[in-house]
C-alpha positions, 0 to 999 in steps of 0.5 A, spaced: 278 357 686 272 352 687 267 352 682 260 353 684 257 346 685 263 344 689 264 351 693 256 350 695 258 342 697 264 345 701 260 350 705 254 345 706 258 340 709 262 346 714 255 348 715 254 340 718 260 339 721 260 346 725 255 343 730 260 339 733 265 345 734 272 340 735 270 338 727 271 346 724 277 350 726 276 358 724 281 363 723 288 363 721 291 362 728 286 356 729 288 353 723 295 353 723 295 350 731 290 345 729 296 342 723 302 344 728 299 339 733 297 334 728 290 334 729 288 336 722 289 329 719 283 327 713 281 334 714 281 339 708 282 347 708 278 352 705 281 359 704 277 365 702 279 368 695 276 375 697 281 377 703 285 383 703 290 383 704 292 377 701 298 377 706 294 374 712 293 367 708 299 367 703 303 362 707 297 358 709 297 353 702 305 352 702 304 350 710 298 345 707 302 342 701 308 341 706 303 337 711 300 333 706 293 336 707 288 338 701 287 346 701 282 349 696 280 357 695 273 359 696 270 365 693 266 369 699 269 369 707 262 372 708 258 365 706 264 361 710 263 365 716 255 363 715 256 356 714 261 356 720 255 358 724 258 365 726 256 372 725 263 374 722 266 372 716 272 367 716 278 368 712 279 361 713 277 354 716 279 347 717 274 341 717 276 335 720 270 329 721 270 325 727 269 318 726 261 319 729 260 324 724 253 321 720 255 323 713 263 321 713 262 317 707 260 324 703 265 328 707 270 323 705 268 324 697 268 331 698 276 331 700 277 326 694 274 331 689 278 336 692 285 332 692 284 330 685 282 338 683 289 339 686 296 337 682 300 338 688 297 332 692 298 328 686 305 330 685 308 331 691 315 335 692 320 335 697 318 338 703 322 345 705 326 343 711 327 350 713 320 350 716 321 344 720 328 344 723 330 348 729 335 354 727 342 352 730 346 358 734 353 359 732 358 359 737 361 364 739 369 364 740 371 367 746 377 373 746 383 371 749 385 378 754 392 379 755 393 383 761 400 387 761 403 391 767 407 397 765 
């Protein structure tokens, strides 16, 4: 969980990035789509800690680790929703700064802080191959039928 200071920095950066809708992706579906389409490089995922049931976002950390994307938990989904410039609470958000973003250096510093606090990025584990490889179907053997005339 992000401390109060880091959480405030992340929410302020989210508010600045939310001016351009392409830099912030809200919600589990959009975040997963962006990560799968490789649009999350250099970004960071914010996951809310007050989601109920937790199963809604429980797969996100594993998915982020497999794709080497830093993530961090923040305390409130209401605050994240306001920072994303929406009226609705948001369970998670993906922040990706464009090269034209005027606070790009500050964004990179915040991403570096998050990477430093998370141990999974310093000691990368081998990725789970079962998530990325397609399932192969077993071939069915054809049964031989003998016709017997009586």
